[in-house]
C-alpha positions as CSV (number, residue, x, y, z in Angstrom):
1,M,100.0,123.0,-133.7
2,T,100.0,120.3,-131.9
3,E,103.6,118.8,-130.5
4,Y,103.2,115.0,-130.1
5,L,105.4,112.5,-128.4
6,T,107.4,109.7,-130.6
7,L,108.3,106.5,-129.6
8,D,111.2,107.6,-128.2
9,D,110.3,110.4,-126.2
10,V,107.9,107.7,-124.6
11,L,110.8,105.5,-123.9
12,A,113.1,107.8,-122.4
13,A,110.1,109.5,-119.5
14,A,109.3,106.0,-118.9
15,E,113.2,104.6,-118.4
16,A,113.0,108.1,-116.3
17,H,110.1,107.5,-114.5
18,L,111.1,103.3,-113.9
19,G,114.9,104.4,-113.5
20,R,115.3,101.4,-116.1
21,P,114.6,101.0,-120.1
22,A,111.3,99.4,-120.3
23,E,110.5,96.2,-121.4
24,I,108.5,96.5,-124.2
25,G,105.9,93.5,-124.4
26,D,104.3,93.9,-128.1
27,Y,106.4,96.6,-130.1
28,G,102.9,97.4,-132.4
29,L,101.1,98.5,-129.8
30,L,103.6,100.6,-128.1
31,E,103.4,102.2,-131.6
32,S,99.9,102.3,-132.5
33,A,99.5,104.4,-128.6
34,V,101.9,106.9,-129.6
35,A,100.4,107.2,-133.1
36,R,96.7,107.6,-132.0
37,P,96.7,111.5,-130.6
38,Q,97.6,112.4,-134.4
39,A,94.5,109.7,-135.9
40,S,92.2,111.7,-138.4
41,A,89.4,110.2,-140.7
42,F,88.5,111.5,-144.2
43,G,90.6,114.6,-143.5
44,E,89.6,115.3,-139.7
45,D,91.1,114.7,-136.3
46,A,89.5,112.1,-135.2
47,Y,90.7,113.5,-131.2
48,P,90.1,117.4,-132.5
49,T,90.8,118.8,-128.8
50,L,94.6,118.5,-126.7
51,H,92.6,117.0,-123.7
52,E,91.0,114.2,-126.6
53,K,94.5,113.8,-127.5
54,A,96.0,113.7,-124.6
55,A,92.8,110.9,-124.0
56,A,93.4,108.9,-126.5
57,L,97.1,108.6,-125.3
58,L,96.3,108.0,-121.5
59,Q,94.1,105.5,-122.8
60,S,95.9,103.5,-125.3
61,L,99.0,103.5,-123.0
62,A,97.2,102.5,-119.4
63,A,94.9,99.9,-120.5
64,N,96.6,98.2,-123.7
65,H,99.3,97.0,-121.5
66,A,102.2,96.9,-124.8
67,L,104.7,97.0,-122.2
68,I,105.9,94.4,-119.6
69,D,104.9,96.7,-116.7
70,G,104.7,99.9,-116.1
71,N,102.1,100.7,-118.4
72,K,100.4,103.2,-116.1
73,R,103.2,104.7,-115.0
74,T,104.2,105.1,-118.0
75,A,100.5,106.2,-119.2
76,F,101.0,109.1,-116.3
77,V,104.2,110.5,-117.3
78,A,103.6,110.4,-121.2
79,T,100.3,112.4,-120.8
80,A,101.9,115.0,-118.6
81,L,104.8,115.4,-120.5
82,F,101.9,115.7,-123.9
83,Y,100.5,118.6,-121.9
84,E,103.5,120.2,-121.5
85,L,105.3,120.4,-125.0
86,N,102.2,121.9,-125.7
87,G,102.3,124.5,-123.0
88,H,100.3,123.0,-121.0
89,R,100.3,121.1,-117.3
90,V,99.1,118.8,-114.7
91,R,98.6,120.6,-111.9
92,A,100.5,119.4,-109.4
93,S,97.9,119.5,-106.4
94,A,96.0,117.2,-108.9
95,E,98.5,114.3,-108.9
96,D,97.1,112.3,-107.2
97,E,93.7,112.2,-109.3
98,L,95.6,111.3,-112.7
99,F,96.7,108.4,-111.2
100,D,93.0,107.7,-109.7
101,L,92.5,108.4,-113.5
102,M,95.0,105.9,-114.7
103,I,93.5,103.1,-112.6
104,A,90.1,103.7,-114.0
105,V,91.5,104.0,-117.5
106,A,93.6,100.7,-117.1
107,T,90.3,98.7,-115.2
108,R,88.0,100.8,-118.2
109,A,85.8,101.8,-115.0
110,V,86.4,105.1,-117.6
111,E,85.9,104.6,-120.9
112,T,85.6,106.4,-123.8
113,V,87.8,109.4,-124.9
114,G,85.1,111.7,-124.4
115,D,85.5,111.1,-120.6
116,I,88.8,111.3,-119.9
117,A,89.2,113.8,-121.7
118,R,86.5,115.6,-119.1
119,R,88.4,114.6,-116.4
120,L,92.1,115.4,-117.6
121,A,90.4,119.3,-118.5
122,E,89.5,119.7,-114.6
123,L,93.4,118.5,-114.1
124,T,95.3,120.7,-115.5
125,D,96.4,124.3,-116.8
Protein backbone atom coordinates (compact mmCIF):
# COMPACT_ATOMS: atom_id res chain seq x y z
CA MET A 1 0.00 0.00 0.00
CA THR A 2 1.33 3.41 -0.96
CA GLU A 3 2.10 5.93 1.80
CA TYR A 4 1.37 9.55 0.90
CA LEU A 5 2.75 12.82 2.18
CA THR A 6 0.48 15.22 4.01
CA LEU A 7 0.52 18.98 3.62
CA ASP A 8 2.23 19.18 7.03
CA ASP A 9 4.90 16.70 5.86
CA VAL A 10 5.68 18.83 2.81
CA LEU A 11 5.79 22.06 4.81
CA ALA A 12 8.05 20.48 7.47
CA ALA A 13 10.38 19.13 4.77
CA ALA A 14 10.47 22.54 3.10
CA GLU A 15 11.27 24.27 6.38
CA ALA A 16 14.03 21.78 7.20
CA HIS A 17 15.57 22.20 3.76
CA LEU A 18 15.11 25.97 3.42
CA GLY A 19 16.08 26.73 7.01
CA ARG A 20 12.93 28.80 7.51
CA PRO A 21 9.18 28.29 7.27
CA ALA A 22 7.91 28.08 3.71
CA GLU A 23 5.89 31.09 2.61
CA ILE A 24 2.72 29.93 0.87
CA GLY A 25 1.63 32.01 -2.10
CA ASP A 26 -1.36 29.89 -3.11
CA TYR A 27 -2.66 27.50 -0.48
CA GLY A 28 -5.05 25.82 -2.93
CA LEU A 29 -2.25 25.02 -5.38
CA LEU A 30 -0.15 23.58 -2.58
CA GLU A 31 -3.00 21.41 -1.31
CA SER A 32 -3.69 20.27 -4.86
CA ALA A 33 -0.03 19.39 -5.44
CA VAL A 34 0.15 17.29 -2.28
CA ALA A 35 -3.12 15.49 -3.08
CA ARG A 36 -2.40 14.87 -6.77
CA PRO A 37 -0.54 11.53 -6.36
CA GLN A 38 -3.69 10.09 -4.75
CA ALA A 39 -5.99 11.13 -7.61
CA SER A 40 -8.32 8.58 -9.14
CA ALA A 41 -10.82 8.52 -11.97
CA PHE A 42 -13.64 6.02 -12.40
CA GLY A 43 -12.30 3.98 -9.50
CA GLU A 44 -8.80 3.66 -10.95
CA ASP A 45 -5.63 5.40 -9.80
CA ALA A 46 -4.78 8.26 -12.14
CA TYR A 47 -1.12 7.50 -11.40
CA PRO A 48 -0.92 3.74 -10.90
CA THR A 49 2.81 3.25 -10.30
CA LEU A 50 4.95 4.63 -7.49
CA HIS A 51 7.11 6.49 -10.04
CA GLU A 52 4.04 8.09 -11.64
CA LYS A 53 2.77 9.16 -8.22
CA ALA A 54 6.19 10.66 -7.42
CA ALA A 55 6.25 12.35 -10.83
CA ALA A 56 2.83 13.91 -10.24
CA LEU A 57 4.00 15.26 -6.88
CA LEU A 58 7.27 16.57 -8.27
CA GLN A 59 5.61 18.21 -11.27
CA SER A 60 2.92 19.92 -9.22
CA LEU A 61 5.31 21.23 -6.58
CA ALA A 62 8.04 22.34 -9.00
CA ALA A 63 5.95 23.86 -11.77
CA ASN A 64 2.88 25.32 -10.08
CA HIS A 65 4.77 27.76 -7.83
CA ALA A 66 2.46 27.49 -4.82
CA LEU A 67 5.23 28.83 -2.58
CA ILE A 68 6.70 32.33 -2.68
CA ASP A 69 10.20 30.82 -2.87
CA GLY A 70 11.73 27.36 -2.78
CA ASN A 71 9.34 25.46 -5.05
CA LYS A 72 12.01 23.38 -6.78
CA ARG A 73 13.88 22.70 -3.53
CA THR A 74 10.64 21.69 -1.85
CA ALA A 75 9.77 19.44 -4.80
CA PHE A 76 13.22 17.84 -4.49
CA VAL A 77 12.95 17.03 -0.78
CA ALA A 78 9.27 16.06 -0.94
CA THR A 79 9.91 13.63 -3.80
CA ALA A 80 12.85 12.08 -1.94
CA LEU A 81 10.73 11.81 1.23
CA PHE A 82 7.84 10.24 -0.72
CA TYR A 83 10.21 7.56 -2.02
CA GLU A 84 11.62 6.95 1.48
CA LEU A 85 8.12 6.53 2.92
CA ASN A 86 7.56 3.83 0.32
CA GLY A 87 10.78 1.88 0.82
CA HIS A 88 12.81 3.44 -1.98
CA ARG A 89 15.39 6.17 -2.15
CA VAL A 90 16.98 8.54 -4.59
CA ARG A 91 20.49 7.26 -5.13
CA ALA A 92 23.04 9.68 -3.65
CA SER A 93 24.94 9.53 -6.93
CA ALA A 94 21.78 10.70 -8.73
CA GLU A 95 21.03 13.84 -6.68
CA ASP A 96 22.52 16.15 -9.35
CA GLU A 97 20.43 14.42 -12.01
CA LEU A 98 17.31 14.83 -9.87
CA PHE A 99 18.09 18.53 -9.51
CA ASP A 100 18.49 18.79 -13.31
CA LEU A 101 15.15 17.03 -13.73
CA MET A 102 13.59 19.50 -11.29
CA ILE A 103 14.79 22.40 -13.46
CA ALA A 104 13.52 20.70 -16.62
CA VAL A 105 10.10 20.17 -15.05
CA ALA A 106 9.88 23.72 -13.65
CA THR A 107 10.76 25.21 -17.04
CA ARG A 108 8.43 22.75 -18.77
CA ALA A 109 11.24 21.22 -20.83
CA VAL A 110 9.92 17.87 -19.56
CA GLU A 111 6.13 18.03 -19.38
CA THR A 112 4.47 14.64 -19.11
CA VAL A 113 4.10 12.59 -15.96
CA GLY A 114 5.19 9.54 -17.96
CA ASP A 115 8.46 11.18 -19.01
CA ILE A 116 9.14 12.39 -15.48
CA ALA A 117 8.31 8.95 -14.05
CA ARG A 118 10.70 7.22 -16.46
CA ARG A 119 13.51 9.56 -15.42
CA LEU A 120 12.72 9.12 -11.74
CA ALA A 121 12.80 5.33 -12.13
CA GLU A 122 16.39 5.64 -13.37
CA LEU A 123 17.39 7.70 -10.31
CA THR A 124 15.94 5.56 -7.53
CA ASP A 125 16.58 2.23 -5.85
